[in-house]
C-alpha positions, 0 to 999 in steps of 0.5 A: 493562502493556497491556490487551486490544488495541483493537478499532478496530485489527482488521478490520471483521468481527473478533469474539472468541468466548466462549472468547476466540478471534479470528475474522475474516470468520467464520474462526478465526485459529488454525485458518487458521494451522494450515491454511495455515501461517505466516507468513500474511496474512489479509485481511477481504474485507468490509473491503476492499470497504467502504473501496473503496465509501467512496472511490467515494462520497467522490470519485466516478468516477475515484478510483483504488486505489493498488495499490502498497500491496497488489496481487495479481490478487484485489485488482485485481479486487475494487477494479475490481468496487467501482468504483475505477480502479487506480493502477499504478506499473510495468509489472509492476503494469500487467500484474497489473491487466490479467491480472486483467481490469481494463480499460486505461482504468481504469488510471492509470500512475505512475512517476518513471522510466518506461521506453520499454517501460513507456510503449509497454505503457501505450499498447498497453493503452489506459491511461486516464491517464499521470502524466508526471513529467519532461521526459525522459518528455515526450521519450520520449512524443514519440518514441513518438508519432513511431513509433506515432501514439499520443497518450495522455491525461496528467496532469502531476505537480506538486510543490507545495512542501508538507512533510508531517509524516511519515517523510522516506523517504515525503515527496514534496511538498517542493521537494527531491524526485525526483518531479514538476515543482516549482512554485517553480522554474518547472518546473511552468509550463514543463511545462504550456506544453510539454504543452499545445502538444504534438501527442504528448500530450493534457494533461487535468489535474494531479496532486500527492502530498505523501507517505504516512502523513499524519494531518493533513488540513491538510497536504493542504489546503495542497497543494490550495491551492497546486495550485488556485492554480497550475492556475487559469489553465490551465482543465484539466478534471482535478485529482488530489490523490494519496493518502497518508492515514494510518491508526492502527497502535498504540493511541492513534493516530487518523486521518481517515476517507476520507470526512473526508479527501475532505470537507476536500479538497472544501471547499478546492477549493470555496473556491478556485473549482475547477471541475475534476473532483477525484480521489484515489488512496487505498491504505493507507487501503483495505487496511492495517487489513483484514489481520492477519499470523499468525506461529508463535512459535519461540523465547522468550529471557528476559534478566532485567532487560533484555528478552524476545525473542520470535522468530517464523517471519517478519520483515523479509522479510514486513514491512520497515516497522519496519526502514525507517521505525521503524513501530510495531505491536501484538501479540496472541494469537488464542487469547486476544484479549480477555486482558490483555497484561502481558508486555513483549516485543520481537518479532523475525524469523528473519533474520540481522540484529540489526535484524530486528524486527517489534514493538519494544515489544509486549505479550502475555499472561503465558502466551505459549509456543513454538508459539503463533500470534501476530498483528500487526494493520494489516498489509494495506499494504506487507507483501506488496508490499514483501516479499522473499526475504532469506535465501531465505525463502519468501514467505507465502501470502495468504488472503481471508476472508468469510462463514466461508470462506477462499480462497487468493489468493496461494499460499506459495512453494516451494523450487522457486520460489526456483530458477526464475530461476537459470541454473546453469552446473554442470549439472543441478540436484539435486533437494532431498534428493539 
């Protein structure tokens, strides 16, 4: 049995009325589900802006929002308005950020296998920093310089050999990683020597990233110690510690704030005598807790003595994290957000997979029924961005809420959208319903 959902897992502006109904940004969540349909991602704009401002205050100019956590035009523009740079990892993310009006020099391009096209695009758009991940990429930049004369500013991604306590799929700082130049093997030194001597790139600093959903500031501190020691002989002006700060998803979890994270990193840098400008790339900690996802309950299947399955109109297509990483989430009914939650349920999706689950062990009020709106909080990171059209479901809409107003920032897909990229050899495509 569980009590009411801890308010610390809800967006900053969440409030529960006297009738028990939950609002975010002054907007009633049940009303939003009725108006925009479900599944629906609801983002608290004030929450997003507050975390962006906290990051800028903690790290200063140069701190970049890791857009892979959640990106659309509205989010790119919001982060830019609040003073953040944007970390983009593909040509697609780069294109969305530029279309949203983010200047090229406020972008940082990542990626372990950037294509010739993506590198050329970055140069054309005047990207502020390219984080170089391999010798093959340096070769491609040499070729680009020979063809265009462009000499981009670069950081080298260094693999510090620090293992973070997180899921193996999102751990990146250990020696056995597809990312970066490994310190322990001598690759990092060779990369710095080559880039420093190159006429094709302007080496301005180093970068490291140890993984995602990391709760322990000590893990970041160990990585910074390695990075600082490695960087000392080279005297480079910039040092980026990447991102990866974790957030609480379920009752009982806790994590450092962005401010606490930055303070820990700065303390290590000061102790190590680092004089370079220190920056970072928070993503999850900016957006995760800013959003809730709303679903409509379609089926309740009671198996006496076994469990109760609650099937909703979304699933692994809008939140693959439980399937990929075994991630946990909480559940609540926005119509009675302050109610006790004595009923144990497993929340599952509508896909043709037994593994299609959203909440393995959830709790809801006893009166949950078909037709109810069910919410999962802390879904602002890696839901929209990792979503799919599996089973050809329509990808959900996204709304930003603030001051009692909701604005649609990503519309729900239509069946016409699903077939736009098809090339059909059999003649004209019939209209739906023919």
